VEXMISE-645458 format. One record per residue (C-alpha): residue in three letters; x, y, z. Coordinates in nm, 3 decimals, always signed. Each point is the difference from the previous one (the first is absolute). Last residue first. Layout:
<rec r="ALA" east="X" north="Y" up="Z"/>
...
***
This chain:
<rec r="UNK" east="-2.997" north="+0.365" up="+0.409"/>
<rec r="UNK" east="-0.212" north="+0.306" up="+0.055"/>
<rec r="UNK" east="-0.325" north="-0.123" up="-0.135"/>
<rec r="UNK" east="-0.170" north="-0.090" up="+0.338"/>
<rec r="UNK" east="-0.125" north="+0.309" up="+0.184"/>
<rec r="UNK" east="-0.009" north="+0.020" up="+0.382"/>
<rec r="UNK" east="+0.363" north="+0.033" up="+0.081"/>
<rec r="UNK" east="+0.094" north="-0.103" up="+0.349"/>
<rec r="UNK" east="+0.112" north="+0.281" up="+0.250"/>
<rec r="UNK" east="+0.359" north="-0.066" up="+0.072"/>
<rec r="UNK" east="+0.184" north="-0.130" up="+0.320"/>
<rec r="UNK" east="-0.200" north="-0.320" up="+0.029"/>
<rec r="UNK" east="+0.037" north="-0.080" up="-0.370"/>
<rec r="UNK" east="+0.379" north="+0.059" up="+0.027"/>
<rec r="UNK" east="+0.028" north="-0.258" up="+0.277"/>
<rec r="UNK" east="-0.214" north="-0.251" up="-0.216"/>
<rec r="UNK" east="+0.220" north="+0.082" up="-0.309"/>
<rec r="UNK" east="+0.332" north="-0.064" up="+0.177"/>
<rec r="UNK" east="-0.105" north="-0.297" up="+0.222"/>
<rec r="UNK" east="-0.162" north="-0.163" up="-0.307"/>
<rec r="UNK" east="+0.308" north="+0.049" up="-0.225"/>
<rec r="UNK" east="+0.220" north="-0.122" up="+0.272"/>
<rec r="UNK" east="-0.214" north="-0.310" up="+0.052"/>
<rec r="UNK" east="+0.005" north="-0.065" up="-0.381"/>
<rec r="UNK" east="+0.369" north="+0.041" up="-0.031"/>
<rec r="UNK" east="+0.037" north="-0.284" up="+0.250"/>
<rec r="UNK" east="+0.150" north="+0.074" up="+0.341"/>
<rec r="UNK" east="+0.245" north="-0.246" up="+0.136"/>
<rec r="UNK" east="-0.058" north="-0.161" up="+0.343"/>
<rec r="UNK" east="+0.326" north="-0.115" up="+0.150"/>
<rec r="UNK" east="+0.004" north="-0.348" up="+0.145"/>
<rec r="UNK" east="+0.182" north="-0.111" up="+0.304"/>
<rec r="UNK" east="-0.128" north="-0.358" up="+0.107"/>
<rec r="UNK" east="+0.107" north="-0.273" up="+0.246"/>
<rec r="UNK" east="+0.211" north="+0.209" up="+0.256"/>
<rec r="UNK" east="+0.048" north="-0.211" up="+0.319"/>
<rec r="UNK" east="-0.029" north="+0.286" up="+0.255"/>
<rec r="UNK" east="+0.320" north="-0.126" up="+0.155"/>
<rec r="UNK" east="+0.124" north="+0.338" up="+0.130"/>
<rec r="UNK" east="+0.330" north="+0.005" up="-0.198"/>
<rec r="UNK" east="-0.182" north="-0.165" up="-0.308"/>
<rec r="UNK" east="-0.285" north="+0.250" up="-0.013"/>
<rec r="UNK" east="+0.230" north="+0.297" up="+0.057"/>
<rec r="UNK" east="+0.203" north="-0.104" up="-0.296"/>
<rec r="UNK" east="-0.293" north="-0.043" up="-0.220"/>
<rec r="UNK" east="-0.110" north="+0.348" up="+0.100"/>
<rec r="UNK" east="+0.353" north="+0.135" up="-0.087"/>
<rec r="UNK" east="-0.005" north="-0.185" up="-0.328"/>
<rec r="UNK" east="-0.348" north="+0.149" up="-0.084"/>
<rec r="UNK" east="+0.149" north="+0.357" up="+0.046"/>
<rec r="UNK" east="-0.262" north="+0.283" up="+0.069"/>
<rec r="UNK" east="+0.146" north="+0.330" up="-0.086"/>
<rec r="UNK" east="-0.273" north="+0.088" up="-0.262"/>
<rec r="UNK" east="-0.269" north="-0.034" up="+0.257"/>
<rec r="UNK" east="-0.198" north="-0.316" up="+0.078"/>
<rec r="UNK" east="-0.352" north="-0.126" up="+0.041"/>
<rec r="UNK" east="+0.030" north="-0.352" up="+0.140"/>
<rec r="UNK" east="-0.273" north="-0.254" up="-0.054"/>
<rec r="UNK" east="+0.023" north="-0.272" up="+0.267"/>
<rec r="UNK" east="-0.053" north="-0.384" up="+0.003"/>
<rec r="UNK" east="+0.043" north="-0.237" up="+0.301"/>
<rec r="UNK" east="-0.324" north="+0.040" up="+0.193"/>
<rec r="UNK" east="-0.175" north="+0.140" up="-0.297"/>
<rec r="UNK" east="+0.003" north="+0.321" up="-0.218"/>
<rec r="UNK" east="+0.147" north="+0.225" up="+0.261"/>
<rec r="UNK" east="+0.046" north="+0.348" up="-0.155"/>
<rec r="UNK" east="+0.304" north="+0.209" up="+0.084"/>
<rec r="UNK" east="+0.080" north="+0.370" up="-0.079"/>
<rec r="UNK" east="+0.319" north="+0.198" up="-0.042"/>
<rec r="UNK" east="+0.273" north="-0.268" up="-0.004"/>
<rec r="UNK" east="+0.323" north="+0.144" up="-0.118"/>
<rec r="UNK" east="+0.230" north="-0.101" up="+0.321"/>
<rec r="UNK" east="-0.163" north="-0.260" up="+0.235"/>
<rec r="UNK" east="-0.203" north="+0.132" up="+0.288"/>
<rec r="UNK" east="-0.321" north="-0.078" up="-0.168"/>
<rec r="UNK" east="+0.102" north="-0.363" up="+0.007"/>
<rec r="UNK" east="+0.049" north="+0.004" up="+0.369"/>
<rec r="UNK" east="-0.324" north="+0.187" up="+0.060"/>
<rec r="UNK" east="-0.194" north="-0.266" up="-0.194"/>
<rec r="UNK" east="+0.097" north="-0.280" up="+0.221"/>
<rec r="UNK" east="+0.260" north="-0.253" up="-0.110"/>
<rec r="UNK" east="-0.073" north="-0.263" up="-0.255"/>
<rec r="UNK" east="+0.118" north="-0.359" up="+0.034"/>
<rec r="UNK" east="-0.104" north="-0.157" up="-0.345"/>
<rec r="UNK" east="+0.040" north="+0.343" up="-0.165"/>
<rec r="UNK" east="-0.153" north="+0.084" up="-0.325"/>
<rec r="UNK" east="+0.073" north="+0.326" up="-0.175"/>
<rec r="UNK" east="-0.192" north="+0.206" up="-0.264"/>
<rec r="UNK" east="+0.180" north="+0.307" up="-0.111"/>
<rec r="UNK" east="-0.155" north="+0.330" up="-0.108"/>
<rec r="UNK" east="+0.178" north="+0.302" up="-0.152"/>
<rec r="UNK" east="-0.308" north="+0.082" up="-0.197"/>
<rec r="UNK" east="+0.186" north="+0.111" up="-0.305"/>
<rec r="UNK" east="-0.094" north="+0.338" up="-0.132"/>
<rec r="UNK" east="+0.356" north="+0.154" up="-0.062"/>
<rec r="UNK" east="+0.158" north="-0.331" up="-0.099"/>
<rec r="UNK" east="-0.274" north="-0.104" up="-0.230"/>
<rec r="UNK" east="-0.005" north="+0.336" up="-0.171"/>
<rec r="UNK" east="+0.372" north="+0.016" up="-0.024"/>
<rec r="UNK" east="+0.025" north="-0.331" up="-0.174"/>
<rec r="UNK" east="-0.282" north="+0.096" up="-0.235"/>
<rec r="UNK" east="+0.151" north="+0.334" up="-0.073"/>
<rec r="UNK" east="-0.187" north="+0.295" up="+0.139"/>
<rec r="UNK" east="-0.281" north="+0.237" up="-0.044"/>
<rec r="UNK" east="-0.304" north="+0.026" up="+0.249"/>
<rec r="UNK" east="-0.346" north="+0.163" up="+0.033"/>
<rec r="UNK" east="+0.008" north="+0.182" up="-0.329"/>
<rec r="UNK" east="-0.319" north="+0.191" up="-0.009"/>
<rec r="UNK" east="-0.325" north="-0.026" up="-0.210"/>
<rec r="UNK" east="-0.200" north="-0.204" up="+0.262"/>
<rec r="UNK" east="+0.295" north="-0.253" up="+0.012"/>
<rec r="UNK" east="+0.323" north="-0.027" up="-0.189"/>
<rec r="UNK" east="+0.270" north="-0.251" up="+0.064"/>
<rec r="UNK" east="+0.315" north="+0.049" up="-0.195"/>
<rec r="UNK" east="+0.239" north="-0.289" up="-0.034"/>
<rec r="UNK" east="+0.342" north="-0.071" up="-0.127"/>
<rec r="UNK" east="+0.207" north="-0.265" up="-0.177"/>
<rec r="UNK" east="-0.309" north="-0.180" up="-0.148"/>
<rec r="UNK" east="-0.078" north="-0.328" up="-0.164"/>
<rec r="UNK" east="-0.086" north="-0.292" up="+0.236"/>
<rec r="UNK" east="-0.091" north="+0.192" up="+0.303"/>
<rec r="UNK" east="-0.198" north="+0.253" up="-0.194"/>
<rec r="UNK" east="-0.197" north="-0.265" up="-0.198"/>
<rec r="UNK" east="-0.073" north="-0.180" up="+0.344"/>
<rec r="UNK" east="-0.183" north="+0.328" up="+0.121"/>
<rec r="UNK" east="-0.284" north="+0.014" up="-0.237"/>
<rec r="UNK" east="-0.117" north="+0.354" up="+0.026"/>
<rec r="UNK" east="+0.168" north="+0.113" up="-0.318"/>
<rec r="UNK" east="+0.196" north="+0.275" up="-0.188"/>
<rec r="UNK" east="+0.315" north="-0.126" up="-0.137"/>
<rec r="UNK" east="+0.237" north="+0.291" up="-0.097"/>
<rec r="UNK" east="+0.289" north="-0.128" up="-0.226"/>
<rec r="UNK" east="+0.347" north="+0.131" up="-0.100"/>
<rec r="UNK" east="+0.091" north="-0.194" up="-0.314"/>
<rec r="UNK" east="+0.264" north="-0.239" up="-0.109"/>
<rec r="UNK" east="+0.035" north="-0.271" up="+0.276"/>
<rec r="UNK" east="-0.333" north="+0.105" up="+0.172"/>
<rec r="UNK" east="-0.175" north="-0.137" up="-0.318"/>
<rec r="UNK" east="+0.116" north="-0.349" up="+0.094"/>
<rec r="UNK" east="-0.156" north="+0.038" up="+0.349"/>
<rec r="UNK" east="-0.318" north="+0.119" up="-0.162"/>
<rec r="UNK" east="-0.003" north="-0.302" up="-0.224"/>
<rec r="UNK" east="+0.044" north="-0.249" up="+0.280"/>
<rec r="UNK" east="-0.288" north="+0.166" up="+0.174"/>
<rec r="UNK" east="-0.211" north="-0.042" up="-0.315"/>
<rec r="UNK" east="+0.076" north="-0.363" up="-0.003"/>
<rec r="UNK" east="-0.077" north="-0.054" up="+0.360"/>
<rec r="UNK" east="-0.334" north="+0.181" up="-0.038"/>
<rec r="UNK" east="-0.093" north="-0.212" up="-0.305"/>
<rec r="UNK" east="+0.060" north="-0.326" up="+0.213"/>
<rec r="UNK" east="-0.207" north="+0.136" up="+0.277"/>
<rec r="UNK" east="-0.305" north="+0.113" up="-0.221"/>
<rec r="UNK" east="-0.019" north="+0.344" up="-0.109"/>
<rec r="UNK" east="-0.275" north="+0.259" up="+0.076"/>
<rec r="UNK" east="+0.240" north="+0.283" up="+0.113"/>
<rec r="UNK" east="+0.362" north="-0.088" up="-0.092"/>
<rec r="UNK" east="+0.114" north="+0.329" up="-0.146"/>
<rec r="UNK" east="-0.161" north="+0.239" up="+0.279"/>
<rec r="UNK" east="+0.135" north="+0.312" up="-0.161"/>
<rec r="UNK" east="+0.342" north="-0.061" up="-0.172"/>
<rec r="UNK" east="+0.220" north="+0.310" up="-0.071"/>
<rec r="UNK" east="+0.306" north="-0.054" up="-0.208"/>
<rec r="UNK" east="+0.281" north="+0.263" up="-0.007"/>
<rec r="UNK" east="+0.297" north="+0.014" up="-0.241"/>
<rec r="UNK" east="-0.217" north="-0.078" up="-0.292"/>
<rec r="UNK" east="+0.085" north="-0.275" up="-0.257"/>
<rec r="UNK" east="-0.247" north="+0.117" up="-0.253"/>
<rec r="UNK" east="-0.215" north="-0.325" up="+0.017"/>
<rec r="UNK" east="+0.028" north="-0.007" up="+0.388"/>
<rec r="UNK" east="-0.358" north="+0.105" up="+0.084"/>
<rec r="UNK" east="-0.146" north="-0.181" up="-0.311"/>
<rec r="UNK" east="+0.175" north="-0.323" up="+0.123"/>
<rec r="UNK" east="-0.150" north="+0.038" up="+0.352"/>
<rec r="UNK" east="-0.349" north="+0.022" up="-0.141"/>
<rec r="UNK" east="+0.060" north="-0.313" up="-0.229"/>
<rec r="UNK" east="+0.126" north="-0.170" up="+0.315"/>
<rec r="UNK" east="-0.314" north="+0.092" up="+0.177"/>
<rec r="UNK" east="-0.202" north="-0.152" up="-0.292"/>
<rec r="UNK" east="+0.204" north="-0.318" up="+0.022"/>
<rec r="UNK" east="-0.103" north="-0.026" up="+0.373"/>
<rec r="UNK" east="-0.370" north="+0.076" up="-0.082"/>
<rec r="UNK" east="-0.004" north="-0.284" up="-0.255"/>
<rec r="UNK" east="+0.023" north="+0.087" up="-0.374"/>
<rec r="UNK" east="-0.292" north="-0.007" up="-0.241"/>
<rec r="UNK" east="-0.071" north="+0.378" up="+0.018"/>
<rec r="UNK" east="+0.368" north="+0.065" up="-0.081"/>
<rec r="UNK" east="-0.042" north="-0.172" up="-0.336"/>
<rec r="UNK" east="+0.286" north="-0.243" up="-0.072"/>
<rec r="UNK" east="+0.305" north="+0.072" up="-0.224"/>
<rec r="UNK" east="+0.227" north="+0.089" up="+0.298"/>
<rec r="UNK" east="-0.108" north="-0.301" up="+0.204"/>
<rec r="UNK" east="+0.327" north="-0.210" up="-0.018"/>
<rec r="UNK" east="+0.233" north="+0.277" up="+0.039"/>
<rec r="UNK" east="-0.196" north="+0.164" up="+0.298"/>
<rec r="UNK" east="+0.230" north="-0.082" up="+0.287"/>
<rec r="UNK" east="+0.045" north="+0.362" up="+0.099"/>
<rec r="UNK" east="+0.367" north="+0.048" up="-0.099"/>
<rec r="UNK" east="-0.039" north="-0.183" up="-0.314"/>
<rec r="UNK" east="-0.304" north="+0.195" up="-0.100"/>
<rec r="UNK" east="+0.166" north="+0.340" up="+0.065"/>
<rec r="UNK" east="+0.300" north="-0.122" up="-0.211"/>
<rec r="UNK" east="-0.225" north="-0.102" up="-0.288"/>
<rec r="UNK" east="-0.190" north="+0.332" up="+0.012"/>
<rec r="UNK" east="+0.324" north="+0.205" up="-0.004"/>
<rec r="UNK" east="+0.141" north="-0.208" up="-0.300"/>
<rec r="UNK" east="-0.316" north="+0.052" up="-0.194"/>
<rec r="UNK" east="-0.011" north="+0.379" up="+0.085"/>
<rec r="UNK" east="+0.363" north="+0.077" up="-0.085"/>
<rec r="UNK" east="-0.046" north="+0.103" up="-0.376"/>
<rec r="UNK" east="-0.314" north="+0.204" up="+0.091"/>
<rec r="UNK" east="+0.170" north="+0.233" up="+0.257"/>
<rec r="UNK" east="-0.145" north="-0.026" up="+0.346"/>
<rec r="UNK" east="-0.216" north="+0.285" up="+0.079"/>
<rec r="UNK" east="-0.161" north="-0.135" up="+0.309"/>
<rec r="UNK" east="-0.336" north="-0.002" up="-0.155"/>
<rec r="UNK" east="+0.153" north="-0.200" up="-0.295"/>
<rec r="UNK" east="+0.136" north="-0.258" up="+0.238"/>
<rec r="UNK" east="-0.331" north="-0.036" up="+0.165"/>
<rec r="UNK" east="-0.168" north="-0.074" up="-0.344"/>
<rec r="UNK" east="+0.276" north="-0.256" up="-0.068"/>
<rec r="UNK" east="-0.087" north="-0.141" up="+0.350"/>
<rec r="UNK" east="-0.361" north="-0.033" up="-0.099"/>
<rec r="UNK" east="+0.065" north="-0.168" up="-0.324"/>
<rec r="UNK" east="+0.245" north="-0.231" up="+0.165"/>
<rec r="UNK" east="-0.258" north="-0.115" up="+0.265"/>
<rec r="UNK" east="-0.287" north="-0.033" up="-0.253"/>
<rec r="UNK" east="-0.259" north="+0.270" up="+0.008"/>
<rec r="UNK" east="-0.387" north="-0.038" up="+0.098"/>
<rec r="UNK" east="+0.089" north="+0.012" up="+0.365"/>
<rec r="UNK" east="+0.155" north="+0.351" up="-0.017"/>
<rec r="UNK" east="+0.187" north="+0.033" up="+0.327"/>
<rec r="UNK" east="+0.041" north="+0.274" up="+0.245"/>
<rec r="UNK" east="+0.077" north="-0.204" up="+0.310"/>
<rec r="UNK" east="-0.240" north="+0.076" up="+0.280"/>
<rec r="UNK" east="+0.215" north="+0.070" up="+0.312"/>
<rec r="UNK" east="+0.218" north="+0.220" up="-0.211"/>
<rec r="UNK" east="+0.328" north="-0.128" up="-0.161"/>
<rec r="UNK" east="+0.217" north="+0.302" up="-0.071"/>
<rec r="UNK" east="+0.332" north="+0.040" up="-0.174"/>
<rec r="UNK" east="+0.182" north="+0.330" up="+0.052"/>
<rec r="UNK" east="+0.304" north="+0.167" up="-0.129"/>
<rec r="UNK" east="-0.169" north="+0.151" up="-0.304"/>
<rec r="UNK" east="-0.279" north="+0.112" up="+0.244"/>
<rec r="UNK" east="+0.238" north="+0.272" up="+0.129"/>
<rec r="UNK" east="+0.122" north="+0.130" up="-0.330"/>
<rec r="UNK" east="-0.369" north="+0.018" up="-0.140"/>
<rec r="UNK" east="-0.144" north="+0.139" up="+0.320"/>
<rec r="UNK" east="+0.238" north="+0.298" up="+0.047"/>
<rec r="UNK" east="-0.188" north="+0.252" up="+0.212"/>
<rec r="UNK" east="-0.250" north="-0.255" up="+0.154"/>
<rec r="UNK" east="+0.241" north="-0.298" up="+0.058"/>
<rec r="UNK" east="+0.299" north="+0.222" up="+0.098"/>
<rec r="UNK" east="+0.307" north="-0.144" up="-0.177"/>
<rec r="UNK" east="+0.315" north="-0.096" up="+0.212"/>
<rec r="UNK" east="-0.044" north="-0.376" up="-0.074"/>
<rec r="UNK" east="-0.352" north="+0.020" up="+0.102"/>
<rec r="UNK" east="-0.085" north="+0.296" up="+0.216"/>
<rec r="UNK" east="-0.336" north="+0.021" up="+0.190"/>
<rec r="UNK" east="-0.095" north="+0.329" up="+0.167"/>
<rec r="UNK" east="-0.271" north="+0.102" up="+0.262"/>
<rec r="UNK" east="-0.351" north="+0.128" up="-0.014"/>
<rec r="UNK" east="-0.356" north="-0.119" up="-0.095"/>
<rec r="UNK" east="+0.189" north="-0.267" up="-0.197"/>
<rec r="UNK" east="-0.085" north="-0.062" up="-0.364"/>
<rec r="UNK" east="-0.108" north="-0.364" up="-0.109"/>
<rec r="UNK" east="+0.146" north="-0.217" up="-0.279"/>
<rec r="UNK" east="+0.346" north="+0.141" up="+0.031"/>
<rec r="UNK" east="+0.166" north="-0.327" up="+0.119"/>
<rec r="UNK" east="+0.090" north="+0.150" up="+0.334"/>
<rec r="UNK" east="-0.364" north="+0.128" up="+0.042"/>
<rec r="UNK" east="-0.150" north="-0.332" up="-0.100"/>
<rec r="UNK" east="+0.231" north="-0.188" up="+0.236"/>
<rec r="UNK" east="-0.079" north="+0.228" up="+0.300"/>
<rec r="UNK" east="-0.390" north="-0.046" up="-0.075"/>
<rec r="UNK" east="+0.058" north="-0.382" up="-0.012"/>
<rec r="UNK" east="+0.178" north="-0.013" up="+0.334"/>
<rec r="UNK" east="-0.232" north="+0.251" up="+0.192"/>
<rec r="UNK" east="-0.104" north="-0.205" up="+0.298"/>
<rec r="UNK" east="-0.331" north="-0.115" up="-0.149"/>
<rec r="UNK" east="+0.078" north="-0.379" up="+0.041"/>
<rec r="UNK" east="+0.270" north="-0.040" up="+0.236"/>
<rec r="UNK" east="+0.356" north="+0.119" up="-0.058"/>
<rec r="UNK" east="+0.335" north="-0.088" up="-0.163"/>
<rec r="UNK" east="+0.230" north="+0.144" up="-0.246"/>
<rec r="UNK" east="+0.286" north="-0.247" up="-0.044"/>
<rec r="UNK" east="+0.309" north="+0.162" up="-0.156"/>
<rec r="UNK" east="+0.228" north="-0.198" up="-0.233"/>
<rec r="UNK" east="+0.328" north="+0.198" up="-0.048"/>
<rec r="UNK" east="+0.235" north="-0.014" up="-0.298"/>
<rec r="UNK" east="+0.011" north="+0.392" up="-0.027"/>
<rec r="UNK" east="-0.149" north="+0.183" up="+0.297"/>
<rec r="UNK" east="-0.358" north="+0.052" up="+0.085"/>
<rec r="UNK" east="-0.104" north="+0.296" up="+0.231"/>
<rec r="UNK" east="-0.287" north="+0.078" up="+0.207"/>
<rec r="UNK" east="-0.204" north="+0.284" up="+0.153"/>
<rec r="UNK" east="-0.379" north="-0.002" up="+0.051"/>
<rec r="UNK" east="-0.135" north="+0.301" up="+0.176"/>
<rec r="UNK" east="-0.373" north="-0.117" up="+0.034"/>
<rec r="UNK" east="-0.164" north="-0.208" up="-0.267"/>
<rec r="UNK" east="-0.363" north="-0.094" up="-0.029"/>
<rec r="UNK" east="-0.132" north="+0.311" up="+0.206"/>
<rec r="UNK" east="-0.372" north="-0.034" up="-0.048"/>
<rec r="UNK" east="-0.179" north="+0.345" up="+0.017"/>
<rec r="UNK" east="-0.009" north="+0.036" up="-0.372"/>
<rec r="UNK" east="+0.212" north="-0.264" up="-0.132"/>
<rec r="UNK" east="+0.340" north="+0.105" up="+0.115"/>
<rec r="UNK" east="+0.366" north="-0.101" up="-0.101"/>
<rec r="UNK" east="+0.301" north="+0.119" up="+0.181"/>
<rec r="UNK" east="+0.362" north="-0.080" up="-0.092"/>
<rec r="UNK" east="+0.270" north="+0.168" up="+0.204"/>
<rec r="UNK" east="+0.291" north="-0.114" up="-0.200"/>
<rec r="UNK" east="+0.035" north="-0.304" up="-0.237"/>
<rec r="UNK" east="+0.344" north="-0.063" up="-0.152"/>
<rec r="UNK" east="+0.032" north="-0.298" up="-0.239"/>
<rec r="UNK" east="+0.324" north="-0.096" up="-0.177"/>
<rec r="UNK" east="+0.254" north="+0.090" up="+0.284"/>
<rec r="UNK" east="+0.350" north="-0.132" up="-0.085"/>
<rec r="UNK" east="+0.136" north="-0.222" up="+0.277"/>
<rec r="UNK" east="+0.195" north="-0.211" up="-0.238"/>
<rec r="UNK" east="-0.162" north="-0.334" up="+0.088"/>
***
């Protein structure tokens, strides 16, 4: 990753009458990065993607794509973008190759290079065997592949994918995730989704948006470290009283789950090796010492629920 910033979004607002769909959104995307853009339904994900891609004007704020303002210099800005909206913009009556040739023309690819460009897009998206079939006769998974192919037909520096696996079966979902990972080798990607396993399997960094605001931004590893529960389950065949355990370094709270099992809520300075050493020295007969790791799902729920409690809920629905 070179560190070059390809997308810069600053102080983005979008209102629908009295509904504040987006409130002060700031984000960046660097070259070679796959950014997961997460949020519950209605959080503002699709609104943000539509503004970044130039399909919707913000109420206020600025979006720059590869240094070009999306409103003031739309042609130059959009030349660096490939966009797959939640509903792929497909013509079902066309064959795959006909549709991609049409998309190549729209993206101003010179006529002598169109056949080669379409062939490369089909190969990258696994469409070589169906390129002469009608789009309307393809499965949902293959239609999504065609949608991704149109987004990368002009080899853009940035690819925006809005809910690319909605409605797919498990095998199709795995195939599309593999394709997104492959795209990350050559493009910077924004993946807008509310399906958390997609983020864990494809992304470098995560932004969580809720009620039109960014609730958290971090790397996956940093997110799990920062929001980890710091809980450890221990089983002791010969346990001491609770006060003795609470006196140990790094233990903030203690729950007794059974006669022999305890849930320890620990601080960052808790050292499991020190606890094990104390158990051996005091003959507590340690049988279990299991850290509780937070899933991304739980982290997501904790952040959005806490944010919901702090903010007034939106009452209108089409702000996603």
